[in-house]
C-alpha positions in Angstrom: -132.0 -86.6 -0.2 -131.1 -85.7 3.2 -132.2 -89.1 4.3 -131.8 -88.0 8.0 -134.0 -85.0 7.6 -136.9 -87.5 5.5 -136.6 -89.5 9.1 -137.1 -86.5 11.6 -133.4 -87.2 12.3 -130.6 -85.1 13.5 -131.5 -81.8 15.9 -130.2 -80.4 18.7 -130.4 -81.3 22.4 -133.5 -78.9 24.1 -134.7 -79.4 27.2 -135.7 -75.9 29.4 -135.0 -75.7 32.8 -138.7 -76.5 33.6 -138.6 -79.0 31.1 -135.9 -80.8 33.0 -137.4 -80.4 36.6 -140.7 -82.1 35.7 -138.7 -84.8 34.1 -136.7 -85.4 37.0 -139.7 -85.1 39.3 -141.3 -87.8 37.0 -138.1 -90.0 36.8 -137.9 -89.7 40.7 -142.1 -90.8 41.2 -141.8 -93.4 39.2 -138.4 -95.1 40.8 -140.1 -94.7 44.1 -143.7 -94.9 44.0 -145.7 -98.3 44.5 -146.5 -100.6 41.0 -149.7 -99.4 40.9 -148.9 -95.1 41.3 -146.0 -95.7 38.5 -148.5 -95.1 35.5 -149.2 -91.6 36.9 -146.0 -89.5 36.8 -145.4 -91.0 33.3 -148.6 -90.4 32.1 -148.9 -86.6 33.4 -145.0 -85.6 32.7 -145.1 -87.6 29.7 -148.1 -85.9 28.4 -148.0 -82.2 29.2 -144.4 -81.6 27.9 -144.2 -81.0 23.9 -141.9 -83.5 22.0 -139.6 -81.0 21.1 -138.6 -81.4 24.8 -135.5 -83.9 23.6 -131.8 -85.0 24.3 -130.2 -85.9 21.2 -127.6 -88.5 20.8 -126.1 -88.4 17.3 -129.4 -89.9 15.1 -130.9 -90.9 18.4 -133.9 -88.8 19.5 -134.6 -89.4 23.7 -138.1 -87.4 24.0 -139.5 -86.8 27.6 -141.6 -89.8 27.1 -138.3 -92.3 25.9 -136.9 -91.6 29.0 -139.4 -91.8 31.5 -139.9 -95.2 29.6 -136.4 -96.1 30.0 -136.8 -95.9 33.9 -140.5 -97.4 33.9 -138.9 -100.6 32.4 -136.1 -100.6 35.1 -139.2 -101.0 37.2 -140.3 -103.9 35.3 -137.0 -105.6 35.1 -136.2 -105.6 38.5 -139.7 -106.0 40.1 -142.8 -108.7 40.0 -145.9 -107.7 39.9 -147.7 -107.5 43.3 -150.3 -110.4 42.6 -147.3 -112.7 41.7 -149.2 -114.1 38.9 -147.1 -114.6 35.3 -148.2 -112.3 32.4 -149.9 -114.0 29.7 -150.1 -112.5 26.4 -154.0 -113.1 25.2 -155.1 -112.2 21.4 -154.9 -108.8 22.0 -151.3 -108.6 23.1 -150.0 -110.9 20.2 -151.6 -108.9 17.7 -150.8 -105.7 18.9 -146.8 -107.5 18.9 -147.0 -109.0 15.6 -148.6 -105.4 14.1 -145.3 -103.3 15.6 -143.6 -106.1 14.2 -144.6 -106.2 10.9 -144.8 -101.9 10.5 -141.4 -101.8 11.4 -139.5 -104.6 9.2 -141.8 -104.0 6.1 -141.3 -100.1 6.4 -137.3 -101.0 6.4 -138.1 -103.2 3.4 -139.7 -100.5 1.5 -137.2 -97.7 2.3 -134.0 -99.9 2.8 -132.2 -97.0 4.4 -130.1 -97.0 7.5 -132.0 -94.3 8.7 -135.1 -96.1 8.1 -134.0 -98.4 10.7 -133.3 -95.7 13.6 -136.7 -94.2 12.9 -138.4 -98.0 12.9 -136.7 -98.6 16.3 -137.7 -95.6 17.6 -141.2 -96.6 16.5 -140.5 -100.0 18.8 -139.6 -98.4 21.8 -142.1 -96.2 21.8 -145.2 -98.5 21.1 -143.8 -101.4 22.4 -142.8 -99.9 25.1 -146.0 -98.1 26.4 -148.0 -100.6 25.8 -146.2 -103.7 27.5 -145.4 -101.4 30.3 -149.3 -100.3 30.8 -149.8 -104.1 30.7 -147.5 -104.7 33.4 -148.2 -101.8 35.4 -152.2 -102.2 35.2 -153.3 -105.9 36.5 -157.1 -105.4 37.2 -160.0 -103.0 36.3 -158.6 -100.5 39.6 -155.7 -99.9 37.6 -157.6 -99.0 34.9 -160.1 -96.4 36.8 -156.6 -95.1 38.1 -155.4 -94.6 34.9 -158.6 -93.1 33.7 -158.9 -91.0 36.5 -155.3 -89.7 35.4 -156.3 -88.9 32.0 -159.1 -86.7 33.5 -156.5 -85.0 35.4 -154.4 -83.9 32.4 -157.4 -83.3 30.4 -158.5 -80.6 33.1 -155.1 -79.0 32.8 -155.4 -79.2 28.9 -159.0 -77.6 29.0 -157.3 -74.4 31.0 -154.3 -74.1 28.7 -156.7 -74.2 25.5 -159.5 -71.6 27.3 -156.7 -69.2 27.8 -155.7 -69.6 24.4 -159.2 -68.8 23.3 -159.2 -65.2 25.3 -155.5 -64.3 24.4 -154.5 -65.9 21.3 -151.4 -67.2 22.7 -150.1 -70.9 23.5 -148.3 -70.9 26.9 -146.9 -74.1 26.2 -144.6 -72.1 23.7 -142.4 -71.4 26.9 -140.9 -75.2 26.2 -140.8 -75.1 22.1 -142.1 -77.3 20.1 -145.5 -75.5 19.4 -145.9 -71.6 18.2 -146.5 -69.0 20.7 -149.8 -67.9 18.7 -152.5 -69.8 18.5 -153.6 -70.8 14.6 -156.6 -69.0 13.2 -158.9 -70.8 10.7 -161.8 -69.2 9.4 -162.1 -66.6 11.7 -161.7 -69.1 14.6 -158.9 -69.4 17.2 -158.0 -73.6 17.3 -156.6 -74.0 20.5 -153.4 -76.6 20.3 -151.9 -76.6 24.1 -148.7 -78.8 23.9 -150.0 -80.7 20.9 -148.3 -80.5 17.4 -151.9 -79.1 16.0 -155.1 -78.8 17.1 -157.0 -81.5 15.2 -154.5 -84.1 17.6 -155.2 -82.1 20.6 -159.1 -82.5 20.0 -158.9 -86.2 19.1 -156.9 -86.9 22.5 -159.7 -85.2 24.3 -162.5 -86.5 22.2 -162.2 -90.1 22.1 -161.7 -89.9 26.1 -165.1 -88.7 26.6 -166.8 -92.7 26.7 -164.3 -93.7 29.3 -165.1 -90.6 31.4 -168.8 -91.5 30.8 -167.8 -95.0 32.0 -166.4 -93.9 35.3 -169.5 -92.0 36.1 -171.0 -95.5 35.4 -168.6 -96.7 38.4 -170.1 -94.7 41.1 -168.7 -93.7 44.1 -165.4 -91.1 44.5 -165.0 -92.0 40.4 -167.9 -89.6 39.6 -165.5 -86.7 40.7 -163.4 -87.4 38.1 -165.7 -88.5 35.6 -167.4 -84.9 35.6 -163.9 -83.2 35.7 -163.1 -85.6 33.0 -166.2 -84.7 30.8 -166.1 -81.4 31.3 -162.6 -81.1 30.4 -163.2 -83.0 27.6 -166.0 -81.2 26.2 -164.2 -77.9 26.0 -161.1 -79.5 24.9 -162.8 -80.4 21.5 -164.8 -77.3 21.3 -161.5 -75.1 21.3 -159.5 -77.1 19.0 -162.1 -75.9 16.4 -161.6 -79.2 14.7 -164.3 -81.3 12.6 -162.5 -84.8 13.0 -162.6 -84.1 17.0 -166.2 -83.1 17.0 -167.1 -85.7 14.8 -165.1 -88.3 17.1 -167.2 -86.8 20.2 -170.3 -87.0 18.4 -169.4 -90.8 17.1 -168.4 -91.5 21.0 -171.8 -90.6 22.0 -173.8 -93.0 19.8 -171.3 -95.5 20.7 -172.8 -94.8 24.6 -176.4 -94.4 23.1 -176.0 -98.2 21.6 -176.0 -99.4 25.0 -179.8 -99.6 25.2 -179.7 -102.1 22.4 -176.7 -104.0 23.1 -178.2 -107.4 22.6 -179.5 -106.3 18.9 -176.0 -105.4 18.1 -175.6 -108.0 15.0 -178.4 -106.7 13.5 -177.4 -103.0 14.1 -173.8 -104.2 12.1 -175.7 -105.9 9.1 -177.7 -102.8 8.5 -174.7 -100.6 8.7 -173.5 -102.8 6.0 -176.4 -103.0 3.8 -176.6 -99.4 4.1 -173.6 -98.5 3.0 -173.6 -101.2 -0.1 -176.9 -99.6 -0.8 -175.8 -96.1 -1.1 -172.4 -97.1 -3.0 -174.8 -98.9 -5.6 -177.3 -96.0 -5.9 -174.7 -93.2 -5.6 -173.4 -91.5 -8.3 -170.1 -91.5 -6.9 -168.5 -94.3 -4.3 -170.4 -93.9 -1.1 -167.2 -92.6 0.5 -167.5 -89.3 -1.3 -169.8 -88.4 1.4 -166.9 -87.2 3.5 -166.0 -84.2 1.5 -169.6 -83.4 1.7 -169.8 -82.9 5.4 -169.3 -79.7 6.6 -169.2 -79.5 10.2 -166.2 -76.4 10.8 -165.8 -73.9 8.2 -162.3 -74.3 6.6 -162.2 -78.3 7.2 -161.1 -80.2 4.4 -163.4 -83.4 4.0 -162.7 -83.4 0.4 -159.0 -84.0 1.0 -160.2 -87.1 2.7 -162.2 -88.2 0.2 -159.4 -88.0 -2.2 -157.1 -89.9 -0.1 -159.3 -93.0 0.6 -160.0 -92.9 -3.0 -156.9 -92.9 -4.1 -155.9 -95.7 -1.3 -158.5 -98.1 -3.0 -157.8 -97.8 -6.7 -154.2 -97.9 -6.1 -154.2 -101.0 -3.7 -151.3 -103.2 -5.4 -149.2 -99.9 -5.4 -149.0 -100.4 -1.7 -150.7 -104.1 -0.7 -147.2 -105.9 -0.7 -144.8 -103.5 1.2 -146.3 -100.0 0.9 -145.4 -97.1 -1.0 -143.0 -94.6 -0.8 -145.2 -91.6 -1.7 -148.7 -91.4 -2.2 -148.6 -88.1 -4.0 -149.7 -89.2 -7.1 -153.4 -90.6 -5.8 -154.9 -87.2 -6.1 -155.2 -83.6 -4.7 -153.0 -83.2 -1.6 -153.1 -86.9 -1.0 -149.1 -86.5 0.2 -150.6 -85.8 3.2 -151.5 -89.2 4.5 -153.9 -87.5 6.9 -156.2 -91.3 7.4 -154.9 -94.0 10.1 -155.9 -96.3 8.2 -154.2 -95.0 4.9 -150.8 -94.3 6.6 -150.6 -98.2 8.4 -151.4 -99.5 4.9 -149.4 -97.2 2.8 -146.5 -97.4 4.8 -146.9 -101.2 6.0 -148.6 -103.3 3.3 -151.4 -105.3 3.5 -149.9 -107.7 6.3 -149.7 -104.9 8.7 -152.9 -103.3 8.1 -154.7 -106.6 8.7 -153.0 -106.6 11.9 -154.0 -103.5 12.8 -157.3 -104.4 12.0 -157.0 -107.4 14.0 -156.6 -105.5 16.8 -159.3 -103.2 16.9 -161.0 -106.6 16.4 -160.0 -108.5 19.2 -160.1 -105.2 21.7 -164.3 -105.4 20.7 -164.1 -109.2 21.1 -162.8 -109.4 24.4 -164.8 -106.3 25.8 -167.9 -108.7 24.6 -166.9 -111.6 26.1 -166.0 -109.2 29.7 -169.5 -107.7 29.3 -171.3 -111.2 28.7 -169.4 -113.0 31.6 -170.4 -110.0 33.8 -174.0 -110.0 33.4 -174.8 -110.2 36.9 -173.1 -106.8 37.4 -174.3 -103.8 35.6 -171.6 -101.2 36.5 -169.2 -103.5 35.5 -170.7 -104.3 32.2 -171.4 -100.1 31.3 -168.0 -100.0 32.1 -166.8 -101.9 29.6 -168.9 -100.8 27.2 -167.7 -97.1 27.8 -164.2 -98.1 26.8 -165.7 -100.0 23.9 -167.1 -96.5 23.0 -163.9 -94.7 23.4 -162.1 -97.0 20.7 -165.0 -96.7 18.3 -164.6 -92.7 18.5 -161.0 -93.5 17.7 -162.0 -95.5 14.9 -163.6 -92.8 13.8 -161.3 -90.0 14.3 -158.7 -92.5 11.9 -160.3 -91.5 9.3 -159.3 -87.7 9.5 -156.0 -88.0 11.0 -152.7 -90.7 11.2 -152.0 -90.4 15.0 -148.6 -89.1 16.4 -147.8 -87.1 19.4 -149.5 -87.5 22.4 -152.6 -88.7 20.9 -150.9 -91.7 19.7 -149.7 -92.9 23.3 -153.3 -92.3 24.3 -154.3 -94.7 21.9 -151.6 -97.5 23.5 -152.7 -96.8 26.4 -156.5 -97.7 25.3 -155.4 -100.8 23.8 -153.7 -101.7 26.9 -156.7 -101.0 29.0 -159.0 -102.9 27.2 -156.3 -105.7 27.2 -156.4 -105.7 31.1 -159.7 -105.8 31.7 -160.3 -108.4 29.1 -157.8 -110.7 30.1 -159.5 -112.8 32.2 -162.9 -113.4 30.1 -160.5 -115.2 27.0 -160.8 -119.0 26.8 -158.4 -121.3 25.9 -158.6 -124.1 23.5 -160.0 -127.4 25.1 -157.8 -129.6 26.5 -158.1 -133.0 25.0 -157.8 -135.4 28.0 -161.0 -136.1 30.1 -160.5 -137.2 33.4 -163.9 -138.8 35.0 -165.9 -138.0 31.5 -165.5 -134.5 31.6 -164.2 -131.8 29.9 -163.8 -128.8 30.6 -162.6 -125.4 29.0 -160.1 -123.7 31.4 -160.4 -119.9 30.9 -157.3 -117.8 31.6 -157.3 -115.4 34.9 -160.3 -115.5 37.0 -163.6 -115.4 35.4 -166.5 -116.6 36.9 -167.7 -120.3 35.7 -171.4 -121.1 35.6 -172.0 -124.7 34.1 -173.7 -125.2 31.2 -176.5 -128.1 30.0 -174.9 -131.5 30.6 -174.9 -133.3 27.4 -174.8 -137.2 27.0 -172.8 -139.1 24.8 -173.3 -142.9 24.4 -171.9 -144.0 28.1 -170.3 -141.3 29.6 -171.5 -137.8 30.0 -169.6 -134.6 29.3 -170.0 -131.1 30.9 -169.1 -128.2 29.2 -167.7 -125.3 30.8 -168.4 -121.7 29.3 -168.3 -118.1 30.4 -171.4 -116.4 32.1 
């Protein structure tokens, strides 16, 4: 086997004149713009251009995003954050770092090839580079709002291009290479993809951003114009992708937003959902995940394949739990295609990486929960947190239908960074053991608003706990 091809190595440098011009513009803007605006050229140029625009040096591939990241990190190394406050890692940051390291190390242990090592260096460069750059560049909620506005503008450009595909059957992003000239047709439907590697990825990119754009609407003010642009563009991108997974994720995002009205009863909603799934599994003739294969949203969808993939993942647990598995082709029909993010993470990283990936999702939701409760007096900010949580929920549903790559994976890293940023002030530290004047205080990280709790008497001393409101 040619291991270089197996791990996406080899190839030649491919840069068009327009691609070089956009890259140069992006680099200049990253270096000269104020810190809070550096995310704009990185996102716009790095997302619009297909991955086929790259510089190849030996076995190393530098796509446009990787080149832009290199210059972005020059800013990080030689410039302090505007607030002057040191960067503190919260549980989301730590779980993401541990997940990335675990995925890289275990993958190399699984394959034991030098080409796999190069592949994982590329993975770490993208994952840690994107995530921690955005954590550096975004210091507060205003920076997060600016990032979502930028994503709304990007979706507008993509929506126009994908709508043109629907009317002409041609993908004009093909001038950059890496995407087909003619739009794919399945079941008599054009599946627009713009600069993404396929239509499913294009649709998921937009569908999972819908709740974030609704969150912008809840912010009111000038953000509402971007919210309208984002909502309309995300809807058009989802529909023109003509794919079941994006439409499902779009619906999941709306459901998540609607749960705002019962936000204080979510504990019972979660318990009810678990009870329902267990009950269905007990009374159905097949496993509960077989329902995935029975749902048809768009003609020509492959829910049956996703069902078999999940079934094989569960039944072959001991094959992959230690350090993953080299091939899942023997699990069932078409299961060599690991079109499920949960399955892909576990099958390529073992149980440890899978658990750490779930930990990221758990800490993101927990952090947003802390933030929402602490902002009890600000309904707009509370809804903003809920919108970001609904966007994450849409991703969690989309994971069932696709293993992420291209710009969609970058968007997921950015969402993790946005959630880590807005929730950072509300993570509580461990209590300090020393008690001064009979008072024990919990020191939160950042500037969360504090509300004194009721006084508790213990012996001859009075202990006052301070918690987050």
